[in-house]
ZAMILO-230462 format. One record per atom (N, C-alpha, C): residue in one letter; x, y, z. Coordinates in steps of 0.02 Angstrom, whole numbers, plus 50000, padded with zeros to 5 digits. Layout:
// residues N
aXYZ
...
This chain:
// residues 527
x551874345045239
x551184344645222
x550734339645266
x551124334845286
x550744329245319
x550504333045406
x551054337845422
x550894339845485
x550364346945469
x550264347745428
x549694353645407
x549154350045407
x549024343945385
x548494341145383
x548174339645450
x548674335645498
x548664333745563
x548414340545594
x548764345645589
x548394351645615
x547714354245595
x547554352945533
x546914353645516
x546374350145544
x546564344845545
x546134338245594
x545974341745652
x546534342945688
x546444344445781
x546024351545764
x546274357045722
x545784362745707
x545014361445703
x544904357445645
x544274357045645
x543914352745691
x544214347845724
x544014345145775
x543764350145846
x544184353845848
x544134358145906
x543504363645893
x543464365645843
x543064371045806
x542434367945824
x542344360545806
x541754357945803
x541204357645882
x541894356945925
x541624356945991
x541374364146020
x541604369345977
x541444375046003
x540654377545984
x540374372345953
x539634373845912
x539164374945957
x539344371146018
x538704369346080
x539154366146117
x538884367946173
x539124365046237
x539034357046239
x538314355046209
x538194347946203
x538664342946164
x539034347146112
x539434342446069
x540014341846121
x540404345246152
x540904344446204
x540704340046255
x540094340346288
x539754334346332
x539754328346301
x539474328046246
x539514321446203
x540314318246198
x540764322746180
x541384319546162
x541674317546241
x541534321446293
x541794319446362
x541424312446378
x540784311446361
x540454304446370
x540744299546324
x540784300246271
x541124296546226
x541894293746239
x542184297846256
x542824296246290
x542864293346343
x542494294346396
x542394292146450
x542264283346440
x541694282846402
x541564278346382
x542054272546341
x542454275646302
x542984271946273
x543474269346314
x543694275246363
x544194272946409
x543974268346458
x543424269446477
x543124262146520
x543234256746484
x542914254846415
x543004250446373
x543724247046367
x544254252346358
x544824250946365
x545234247546406
x545104251246468
x545264248946548
x545214240746544
x544354240446535
x544144232946536
x544594228246500
x544634231046437
x545034226046408
x545724225146406
x546064230146441
x546824229046470
x546784224146512
x546404225846575
x546354221546636
x546214214746607
x545854213846567
x545604205546539
x546274202846514
x546604206746478
x547194204746430
x547834200946492
x547744206146531
x548284205446579
x547954199246628
x547534198046634
x547304191846667
x547324185446624
x547154187446559
x547164181946520
x547854179746507
x548414183746520
x549184181646506
x549304175346554
x548914174146619
x549114167746659
x548884162846626
x548524161546570
x548274155846546
x548704151646503
x548604147446457
x549054143846426
x549064147946363
x549664146546318
x549904150746263
x549364151146214
x548984143246196
x548554142346149
x547974147646167
x547734147646220
x547054151646242
x547094158346230
x547764159046248
x547914167746238
x547814170246173
x548224164646125
x548204164946067
x547554165746026
x547074161746047
x546484161646014
x545974167146029
x546084170446088
x545634176346102
x545954181546072
x546634183146071
x546834188646049
x546764188345968
x546804183145935
x546644182445863
x545944183645840
x545464180645869
x544784182245866
x544554188745882
x544834189445940
x544594198645952
x544824202945906
x545524201845877
x545804205845832
x545394206745771
x545214199845753
x544854200145682
x544294202845682
x543974202245738
x543244205945750
x543394212945740
x543774216545764
x543924223145784
x544124225445692
x544494221545667
x544684222145597
x543994222345552
x543644217345557
x543104217145519
x542684223345533
x542524225445591
x542124230645614
x542354237145574
x543164238245582
x543184244345530
x543134244245465
x543074236745439
x542904235345364
x542054236745349
x541694235245398
x541004235945388
x540774243645409
x540974245845466
x540664253145480
x540624256745419
x541284258445393
x541104263645324
x540684262645286
x540514255345268
x539974254945221
x539164256145258
x539214254245318
x538554255345353
x538404262845370
x538874265945379
x538954274345394
x539434277945361
x539274277845299
x539744282445247
x539804288045262
x540494288745279
x540694296145298
x540734298345367
x540884292045404
x540714293745471
x541254297945502
x541874299745493
x542224304545511
x542474308345440
x542164314645425
x542214319045364
x542544325345374
x542734326145438
x543144331345460
x543744331645402
x544034328045380
x544504328845309
x544274324645267
x543744328045236
x543464324045174
x543984324645118
x544154319245087
x544634320345036
x544344324244982
x543734324344955
x543334328444895
x543444335644916
x543724337844978
x543744345844987
x544404347244955
x544834342544961
x545564343144912
x545624343844850
x545064343844806
x545194343144739
x545474348844708
x545314354144739
x545624361144705
x546344361844733
x546814357544777
x547204358844803
x547754354244780
x548414356044758
x548954352444729
x549264349544807
x548914345244834
x549194341044876
x549614334444840
x550164333344859
x550414328344841
x549974321044870
x549984316444817
x549754310044838
x550094306944903
x550634306444903
x551064303244967
x550894307245033
x550814312945030
x550764317345084
x550014316445109
x549644316845067
x548944315045075
x548824308545100
x548974303145082
x549004296245094
x549104296845176
x549774300145181
x550134299345263
x549694303645298
x549514309545276
x549104313945331
x548544310445349
x548064308345297
x547434305345312
x547504299445351
x547854295245330
x548014288645379
x548194289545450
x548634295045462
x548814298345539
x548214300945567
x547924304745526
x547294308445556
x546834304345584
x546744298745559
x546244293445577
x546264292845658
x546884292045689
x547094291245759
x546894297045804
x546734303845769
x546454309345793
x545734308445800
x545484305745869
x544894304945880
x544704298745927
x544224297145951
x544014293745990
x544164285945968
x543824283845912
x543834276345887
x544554275445857
x544914279645826
x545674277645814
x545994277445879
x546074282045910
x546524282145988
x546344275046027
x545744273546022
x545574267046066
x545844262146024
x545764260845959
x545984256645929
x546804254645928
x546954261045920
x547804261045928
x548034257645994
x547774260346056
x548034258946127
x547734250946143
x547184249146099
x547124242446122
x547434237246080
x547614240346021
x548064234945988
x548674234546011
x548994239346040
x549684238646056
x549634236446126
x549044237946173
x549024234746235
x548904227146233
x548734224046177
x548824216546178
x549514213146208
x550004217646196
x550624215546222
x550604213446302
x550214217646328
x549974214446407
x549934206246417
x549544204446367
x549394197146370
x549884192546376
x550444194746342
x551124191546334
x551634192246388
x551444195246443
x551804197846495
x552304191846519
x552104184846514
x552574179946512
x553024177546474
x552884180446406
x553434179246354
x553574186446336
x554304188246357
x554584195546346
x554594197546269
x554814191946228
x554954192446165
x554324193146123
x553864189646144
x553084189446111
x552824196346129
x552864199246183
x552754205646204
x552894210746161
x553594211046152
x553844216146112
x553634214246035
x553584209146020
x553244206745949
x552564210245941
x552194210646004
x551544212646007
x551544219745996
x551904223446029
x552014229546012
x551954233245946
x552524229245909
x552544231045844
x552054228845802
x551834223645820
x551154220545776
x550594225845797
x550394226145850
x549794231245874
x549804237445838
x550324240645833
x550434246545778
x550214246445708
x550404240245682
x550434238345619
x549664236145598
x549414232145655
x548634231745647
x548104237145655
x548324242645700
x547914248045697
x548034253045635
x548694252945604
x548734257245544
x548264252645480
x548384246345492
x547924242945442
x547234244145441
x546864245645528
x546144244845515
x546004251545488
x546374257745499
x546204263545484
x546224263345410
x546824262445369
x546934261245310
x546424257045269
x546154251745301
x545534247545264
x545004251545274
x544794256045323
x544214260045328
x544304265045277
x544754268245278
x544984273045212
x544804271345137
x545094264745130
x545104260345057
x544294259745045
x543934256645098
x543324256445082
x542874261445076
x542964266645105
x542734273045093
x542924275645029
x543374275545010
x543704278944953
x543344275044880
x543434266944896
x543144263244846
x542384263644832
x542054264544886
x541354265744871
x541124272744843
x541584276844843
x541524283944833
x541664284444740
x542274280044727
x542454281944649
x542184274744618
x542164270044650
x541954263744592
x541244263744572
x540864265344642
x539974267344636
x539804274144613
x539884275644543
x539834281344538
x539144284544541
x538634279744538
x537944281444560
x537724281244620
x537634287444640
x537214289144710
x536784284244723
x536334282044697
x535974277644708
x536194270944721
x536684268944690
x536944262944691
x537294263444767
x537724269044800
x538084269244844
x537444268844910
x536834272444896
x536314271544962
x536064265444956
x535844262244901
x535544256144912
x536054251244950
x536794250244935
x537224246644949
x537254246745032
x537314254245051
x537274255345120
x536734252945157
x535994253445127
x535384250145161
x535444243245158
x535654239845108
x535704232545102
x536154229145158
x536654232345156
x537114229445228
x536804230345290
x536354234545301
x536004235345356
x535644228045377
x535474224645330
x534834219245327
x535204214045365
x535844212245336
x536074206045385
x536404208845447
x536534215645454
x536774217245521
x536184217145574
x535524218345545
x535014219745597
x534794211345617
x534994206945572
x534814200545588
x535444196245618
x535884199745642
x536594196045669
x536384192545721
x535874194845761
x535714191045826
x535514184045817
x535044184545769
x534724176545738
x535174172045709
x535634176145671
x536234172345629
x536664169145690
x536924174345736
x537284170945777
x536984164645816
x536434165745845
x536064160845873
x535964154245840
x535904154945770
x535704149245741
x536274145545735
x536964149745709
x537684146845709
x537714143145769
x537684146445830
x537764143545906
x537574137345923
x536774136245892
x536494130245920
x536624124745863
x537044126345818
x537394120245776
x537964118745786
x538434122645842
x538954120745865
x539064117945943
x539154112445950
x539104108546015
x539584110546070
x540124111346045
x540724111246092
x541244118146067
x541034123446090
x541454129746080
x542164129046110
x542424124546135
x543034125046166
x543404120246119
x543294116046085
x543514113746021
x543504117445963
x542914120945935
x542744124445895
x543144130845885
x543084135745924
x543554142545942
x544274142145929
x544664136745955
x545294136445936
x545504134045854
x545064130045838
x545094128745770
x544934134845715
x544514138345747
x544334144045707
x544894149745709
x545154150145762
x545684154845768
x546414153045734
x546364145545727
x546934143945683
x546834145445604
x546304145245585
x546164146645518
x546084153945509
x545804157045548
x545774165445536
x546504168045533
x546964164945569
x547664167745578
x548114165645514
x547784163145464
x548154162745405
x547694167345358
x547344172145375
x546984175645337
x547124183245352
x547014187245303
x547184194545318
x546934197345379
x546284194945414
x546014196645463
x546364195545525
x546614189745528
x547034187845597
x547644186645582
x548004188845536
x548634185445533
x549214189345577
x549104196245570
x549584201945623
x549324199145689
x548784198145701
x548664196845774
x549054188945815
x549064185045743
x549354178045772
x550164178345764
x550444183845752
x551164182645752
x551454182845825
x551304186445880
x551464184945948
x551414177945973
x550784176145956
x550694168545982
x551164162945944
x551314164645885
x551884160245857
x552544161345882
x552714167445888
x553254168345928
x553274165445999
x552874166346032
x552894162446095
x552964155746103
x552664152646041
x552524145446035
x553254142746000
x553684146945988
x554344147045951
x554304144745888
x553704145045854
x553614143945774
x553804149745740
x554414150745738
x554794156245709
x554584156945626
x554524152245601
x554314151845536
x553724153245510
x553194150345540
x552554152345543
x552404160945565
x552834163045618
x552704168445626
x553044174545568
x553534172545538
x553814176745489
x553274175945430
x552964170745415
x552334170845350
x551824175045372
x551514174145431
x550954177545460
x551134185045456
x551694187445472
x551864194145470
x552014197045392
x552164192145356
x552194194045285
x551454195445259
x551014190245278
x550434191445255
x550114197945279
x550234199145341
x549944206445359
x550204210745323
x550934212145302
x551204216745280
x550894217745202
x550754211645167
x550554211145104
x549794213645107
x549424212345159
x548674214445148
x548724223345164
x549244225245221
x549354233045227
x549494237245161
x549974232245122
x550124234945057
x549524235945011
x549314231345001
x548714229744953
x548114234244968
x547914237145044
x547404240445051
x547604248345026
x548344250045043
x548644255945029
x548624256444967
x548684252944915
x548694253244840
x547944253744823
x547584249544836
x546804250944833
x546434257644853
x546804260944899
x546574267044941
x546794272844886
x547444272444867
x547774277444837
x547454278144757
x547224270744731
x547064271244650
x546274274844661
x545874273444716
x545224276244719
x545184281844736
x545624284944791
x545744291244801
x545894295644738
x546434293244717
x546624297644654
x546034298644595
x545654292044593
x545104293944547
x544674296944558
x544434297244630
x543954301544656
x544104308844667
x544724310744658
x544954318244659
x544914320744587
x544844315944537
x544964319544469
x544284317844430
x543874312044452
x543294311544425
x542864312844459
x542314318544445
x541654321144481
x541064313944493
x540854313944541
x540264309444561
x539744311044485
x539534306244474
x538974306144418
x538294302744454
x537764306644451
x537204304844483
x536594305044432
x536704306044375
x536144307344329
x536334306144254
x536024307444203
x536174305044127
x535414302544103
x535434304844040
x535064302443987
x534494306843997
x533954306643938
x533434311243930
x532754308943952
x532404311043986
x531764307444024
x531104312043993
x530674306943985
x530144309843937
x529684312644003
x529184317143996
x528774320244046
x528434314544070
x528294314444132
x527954308544185
x527284311144200
x526984306044236
x526454308344272
x526614312844344
x526074314244366
x526174320144437
x526254315244493
x526214308744490
x526264305144536
x525934307144607
x525994307044657
x525724309244725
x525304315644713
x525544318944680
x525294326044679
x524464325144640
x524404321044591
x523724319044562
x523274316344608
x523504312644661
x523164310644718
x522854315644767
x523284318144791
x523114323644843
x522704328644821
x522404332444865
x521954338744840
x522394344744817
x522324348544784
x522624354744757
x522634360344818
x522884358844870
x522804362244926
x523584362944948
x523774368344997
x524404367945026
x524564362445067
x524034358245098
x524104352745154
x524114346645089
x523834346745055
x523944340844992
x524714341044953
x524744348844946
x525494347944905
x526004346744958
x525934347745019
x526514346445070
x526504337745073
x525874335045079
x525904328445088
x526054325245032
x526084327544957
x526244323944905
x526964324244894
x527244330244917
x528054331144907
x528364326244965
x528134325045016
x528364321645074
x528294314445050
x527834311145020
x527634305045007
x528294303044935
x528304308844912
x528744308244856
x529454307744879
x529614311444933
x530274310244961
x530314303344996
x529864300045019
x529894294445055
x529984288245000
x529894288344951
x529994284244899
x530634285144850
x530764292244852
x531304293044801
x532054296544827
x531924299444898
x532544301444942
x532774295544980
x533344293444964
x533484287145010
x533744289545080
x533704295245104
x533604296545171
x533024296145206
x532514293245165
x531834292745197
x531734285345177
x531864283445113
x531704276045107
x532134271745142
x532694272245169
x533114267845217
x532494266445278
x532184271245299
x531704269745334
x531174264945320
x531004264845261
x530424260645244
x530704252845241
x531384252545233
x531634247245226
x531734243345312
x531964247745352
x532204244845413
x531534244845455
x531104247945441
x530474247745495
x530204241945503
x530024237545435
x529874231545438
x530174225645479
x530854227045470
x531274222045488
x531354222045560
x531244227345606
x531194226545669
x530784222345695
x530134221245691
x529694217145714
x529994210645712
x530104207945648
x530474202345638
x531054200445687
x531474204145704
x531994202845745
x531584201945811
x531094205845828
x530814205845899
x530434198645892
x530144196045848
x529844188045850
x530244184345853
x531034185545835
x531434178745841
x531774179445920
x531764185745950
x531874185746024
x531214182346056
x530614184546023
x530044181946064
x529954173446075
x530194170846011
x530174163646000
x530704161246041
x531344164546053
x531814161646089
x531574160046156
x531264165646183
x530974165746259
x530414163146269
x529854162546224
x529294159446254
x529044153746199
x529334152646144
x529304147146100
x528934148946047
x528564143446000
x528344146245944
x527624149945969
x527344148146013
x526654150646034
x526624157346055
x527244159746056
x527364167046061
x527304170745995
x527414168645943
x527644171145875
x527004175445862
x526484174045865
x525814176745854
x525834183745881
x525744182945950
x525644189245989
x526204194645979
x526864191145982
x527434196545969
x527274200145901
x527154196945849
x527044199945791
x526514204945790
x525984203645807
x525464207445820
x525634214545854
x525914213845920
x526064220545943
x526694223645910
x527174219745890
x527794222945857
x527524227745796
x527054225745779
x526774231445717
x526754239445745
x526564240645803
x526484246945834
x527144250145833
x527564246745852
x528304248545847
x528564251045789
x528314245045732
x528514247545671
x528214254745644
x527594254145657
x527374260445647
x527564267345670
x527644266045734
x528044271145788
x528674273845742
x529104269045723
x529724271145685
x529644275845634
x529134273645595
x529004278645519
x528734285245546
x528254284945599
x527884291145623
x528444294845656
x528964292845692
x529334295945734
x529944300045694
x530004296445631
x530604297245586
x530444305145553
x529764308145548
x529714313845515
x529924320245578
x530164318445633
x530314323345686
x530984326145654
x531354325045600
x531844327545563
x531754331045505
x531014330945477
x530784331945407
x531224337845393
x531094344645443
x531214349945418
x532064350945410
x532364347045453
x533134347145452
x533274343845374
x532814338145359
x532974334645294
x532984340445245
x532414345045244
x532234349545198
x532894353245174
x533224354945226
x533874360045219
x533544366145184
x533934369145140
x533714375745112
x533024375245065
x532924369045057
x532194369345014
x531704371845060
x531794372945127
x531194373745173
x530994380745161
x531614385045119
x531324392045107
x530724392845061
x530554387645023
x529974386544970
x529354387445030
x529474384145077
x528744384545121
x528684391445152
x529184394645165
x528974402045201
x528914406645150
x529334405845089
x529184409845032
x528464410144996
x528144404544986
x527484403744972
x526914405245024
x527154407345085
x526604406845138
x526154401545174
x526594394945157
x526304389145182
x526234390845264
x525644390745285
x525504391045362
x525844384345387
x525904385445455
x526224381245497
x525644375145510
x524974374745503
x524564369845518
x524474364345438
x524574368745385
x524554366545321
x525174361545322
x525854364445335
x526394360145336
x526444355045379
x526174354645446
x526264349645500
x525714344045478
x525204346945463
x524574341945440
x524904338145372
x525104340445322
x525294337545273
x525934331645280
x526294333845324
x526864328645349
x526534324545385
x526114324445416
x525804319545451
x525384315445409
x525174317045371
x524714314045325
x525084307945284
x525694311945258
x526154306745218
x526394302145266
x526644302545324
x526814297345367
x526314292145382
x525754294845400
x525104291045419
x524924286345357
x525124288245292
x524874283045240
x525414276945233
x525984278645260
x526504272745260
x526414269245325
x526424270345377
x526434269145456
x525774264645477
x525244267545462
x524684263445477
x524544256645441
x524624257145374
x524404250945331
x524994245245352
x525694247945374
x526124243845385
x525934239745451
x525704243345509
x525574241145565
x525104237745573
x524544238045527
x523914234145523
x524104226645497
x524604226045452
x524894221745415
x525134216545458
x525454219445522
x525914215445557
x525274212645618
x524844217145631
x524334215045690
x523774208545656
x523714209745583
x523254205745562
x523524199245551
x524174199245526
x524614193245511
x524804190845583
x524844193345631
x524914191045702
x524404186945723
x523724190245715
x523124186945741
x523044181845694
x523194180445641
x523034174245602
x523454167645631
x524124170745643
x524614164845655
x524404162945731
x524204166845774
x523914165745841
x523284162245848
x522874164845797
x522154162545799
x521624165345849
x522034170945891
x521754174145923
x521584182145913
x520934182545891
x520834190245867
x520634195445936
x520714193645985
x520814197046040
x521314201146044
x521974197646022
x522644201746010
x522594205945960
x521974204745905
x521934209745845
x521634215745891
x521284216045924
x520834221245944
x521324225845996
x521684222746047
x522184226746085
x522714228946047
x523014225446001
x523624226545959
x523414232845928
x522894234245895
x522614238945847
x522624245445898
x522324243945951
x522314250645995
x523064252646014
x523484248146023
x524194249846034
x524464252445974
x524324250145914
x524614253145854
x524404262145855
x523684262845864
x523464269045849
x523754272545901
x523764271445963
x524064276046009
x524904276346010
x525244271045973
x525934273045971
x525974278345907
x525584275445847
x525574280745797
x525454288845806
x524934288945846
x524714294745862
x525324298145907
x525634295345948
x526014298545988
x526714299045950
x526784295445900
x527464296645856
x527244302445820
x526754304245782
x526594308645743
x526554316245784
x526244315545838
x526194322645877
x526754324045919
x527184319345935
x527774321545974
x528204322945911
x528274321145843
x528734322845796
x528704329745766
x527754331945763
x527694337945741
x528074342945792
x527894341445856
x528254346645898
x529004347845898
x529234342145894
x530014340945902
x530214344645837
x530004343545773
x530244344545712
x530324352945704
x529724355445738
x529664363245739
x529974366845793
x530264363345834
x530694365545888
x531404365745889
x531624358945865
x532274357545859
x532494356345785
x533224357345767
x533414355245702
x533884348845721
x534134345645675
x534674340345680
x535054339345640
x535664335745663
x536294336245609
x536244330345573
x535824330645523
x535664325445474
x536024325245401
x536134319845365
x536514321345296
x536154326145258
x536404329445218
x536214335245165
x535904331745105
x535344335045075
x535054332045003
x535564329144957
x535554323644948
x535944321044897
x536554315744929
x536534316944988
x537164313145024
x536884306945057
x537314300745062
x537174294445090
x536634295845160
x536114290845156
x535774290945226
x536204287045269
x536664285445279
x537074282145322
x537754285745341
x537674291945310
x538124297145330
x538144301845398
x538594300945438
x538644304445496
x539014310445492
x538824315645507
x539184322545500
x539374325345556
x539954328145566
x540234331445625
x539824337245643
x539664336845701
x539314343345734
x538874341145804
x538244343245810
x537924342745870
x537644336645869
x537874331145869
x537694324245870
x537344322545937
x537784326545988
x537454321446050
x536824325746063
x536674332546054
x535954333946052
x535394329746015
x535484327745962
x535294322845924
x535044316445960
x535534314545991
x535334308646032
x534774309446093
x534994316546117
x534494317246176
x533884317746148
x533784321046084
x533034322746057
x532744316046045
x533124310246027
x532854304046011
x532684300846066
x533074301246118
x532934297346186
x532344301446220
x532224306846211
x531614310046233
x531034308846206
x531014307646130
x530544304946086
x530234298846110
x530764294346128
x530554288046130
x530224286846206
x530544290946256
x530244291546321
x529664294246325
x529624300046292
x528924303246278
x528434298346251
x528474294446191
x528074290046166
x527854284646217
x528334281846253
x528274277646296
x527864279046362
x527804284646380
x527324288346435
x526644289346409
x526674291246338
x525934291446315
x525414287146306
x525874280546287
x525444273346279
x525294270346332
x525574272446400
x525344268846468
x524674267446476
x524264271346456
x523544270546471
x523324263946435
x523534262646370
x523284257046318
x523714251246355
x524364252546371
x524804246646386
x524424242846461
x524214246946497
x523914245446560
x523244240346550
x522804243546493
x522304240246488
x522334233646443
x522904233046409
x523144226446374
x523484221846428
x523824223746472
x524084219746527
x523484216746575
x523034221246596
x522434218246628
x522004214646589
x521924214946528
x521504210746484
x521904204046488
x522494203746472
x522894197746466
x522874194846535
x522864196846597
x522824194146658
x522094191846681
x521624194446653
x520934193746691
x520634188746620
x520734189646561
x520534186446507
x519824188646485
x519614194446510
x519024197746486
x519024201046427
x518654199946388
x518504203146310
x518594209946313
x518224214046370
x518034220446377
x518624224746378
x519144222446408
x519774225846406
x520094227146347
x520064221346300
x520224222546222
x519914226246180
x519284227146199
x518804232346155
x519134239846194
x519134239446263
x519294246846295
x520024249046257
x520524244146255
x521194246946233
x521184247146162
x520694245646116
x520544247646048
x520234254646051
x519804256146093
x519314262846095
x519894268246117
x520234266446176
x520664271346204
x521304272946166
x521424267846130
x521944268446091
x521854273446018
x521384273445994
x521154277445943
x520964282945968
x520464283946029
x520414291146047
x520934295346064
x521484291846110
x522184294046123
x522704296946061
x522524292446014
x522954292845953
x522884298545916
x522114299845909
x521834306245864
x522064311845917
x521894311545984
x522084317646039
x522814319446016
x523304315046034
x523904315646020
x524094319945968
x523834317045896
x523964320645835
x523744328045831
x523124329445847
x522804335045839
x523164339745892
x523384338545943
x523774343045997
x524364343445963
x524724338145945
x525394338345905
x525454343345846
x524974344345812
x524904346645755
x524814355045777
x524594356045822
x524184361845849
x524854366045882
x525104362045919
x525794363845940
x526374366445898
x526484360745854
x526934360845799
x526924367045751
x526294368145733
x525994373645689
x526244381245726
x526054380845790
x526254386245830
x526944389145828
x527264383145836
x527894384545844
x528204385745773
x528024383245723
x528274384545660
x528114391245624
x527474393545638
x527274401445622
x527704405345660
x527914404645727
x528294408645770
x529014409045746
x529214403145726
x529994401645724
x530204400145654
x529844401045602
x529904399045534
x530734402645505
x530894408345516
x531534411345503
x532114408445535
x531914406745611
x532444403545644
x532524396245624
x531944393045593
x532184385945577
x532634387345511
x532364390345466
x532714391045401
x533394391845406
x533584397245458
x534344399145470
x534634392445510
x534294388845550
x534674383545574
x534764378245533
x534344376745485
x534434371045443
x534944373345380
x535024379345364
x535464382445304
x536204381945332
x536434382645385
x537044384345422
x537494378845384
x537484372945372
x537804368045337
x537594365945268
x537914370545229
x537574368645155
x538194364945120
């Protein structure tokens, strides 16, 4: 049965590459990148082997603990990162639990992340080339560490599925985890500024981590090289106990998820108000706009963007304050509003893909391309423009320079218009590999992900090109200090933004009317 599961994983992976050549290209690029990182790490470990034993142990323990922590965090941030062998699909098959555990664990190494992790973990033996016994120990410990990483990932995924029975709780937890991750740079910088001597702090940190589940297995070769056999044995026991505990958690959660269906509702609800449908006019455009706004607030795949978009300017403000001091906070905050607005407007490039089979209602009711695209644009504008204006106004207040408000508002209008126009064109021309309705917004599905990346890069590059005229006026105004260029940036930004929206809707509507059935077929393939 284990061999069947492994062959199934290989077959599913091979079939996913046949969907489109771009999927194969993406795998090749990812593989080359992973191999490059692996070679760099192995060369660094080999060079590190010439250093003192304590330094080698410090680097290996901290690096290994960071990798282990990554395998713990990534499943929460990107639930279902590898769903080619989704355990939920085996609920109707009598697969023995032991065989399923072994098969799913080993299948974790079939893929770029698992394979690179295994080779890098075992490759830490190179760092102990001056200590043969420690090198042999590192081979065994590396294999155990890689297996622990995979099982920890499976356990976290299974626990989030079976323990958090509410879908909204799972979605919210995944989005909330993104907040500290987005502020990881400021957090690290703040911690670094409080530590005066890393040369003394890092060995102490490694010594502490070596007695925890995160670093125990990585510290065993260092203890062997130092002749501390008792400490090596104790740390190895900690590692084995960690592996056993994670396996038990995974088994319990997996067994529960296989026999207990997910629960996502319950209770009676009294008839409510019409919500956004009572605000917009009773026209096809108004109906589409009201439906899209409802999704923005009730569908976690959309609402995650509302949470993330305002946080990005704050990270940019931190970077600006580090580079230019507190005096740069106001200007950076003003201009960062344009980026926040663009992130929301550009996100509707996947609107039709998010609709999935519900897109059939638009075709069946005869909604025109113009009404469809205009409604989606209106919904995104209601959210993006106020958000961007808040940042520009606050930035102007903080800096005390209202000329920045004029030019930043122009940049905001141009960026928002570029995002709305480009997303209208892209959404009606391309479909993307997005989570299905009801799935976690952080779920990455196997499929044509490389094409999606190319679409995103093209959108960002196109938007950057479209706002160049406004950017030039802003730079000239800052250089010369003349008020006229701030007003010109505002006027040009508003005009260009409006042009981009009108042209984008017209092109997107024409593509929608021409390719409606093709779009429905494309978004209905994976149900």
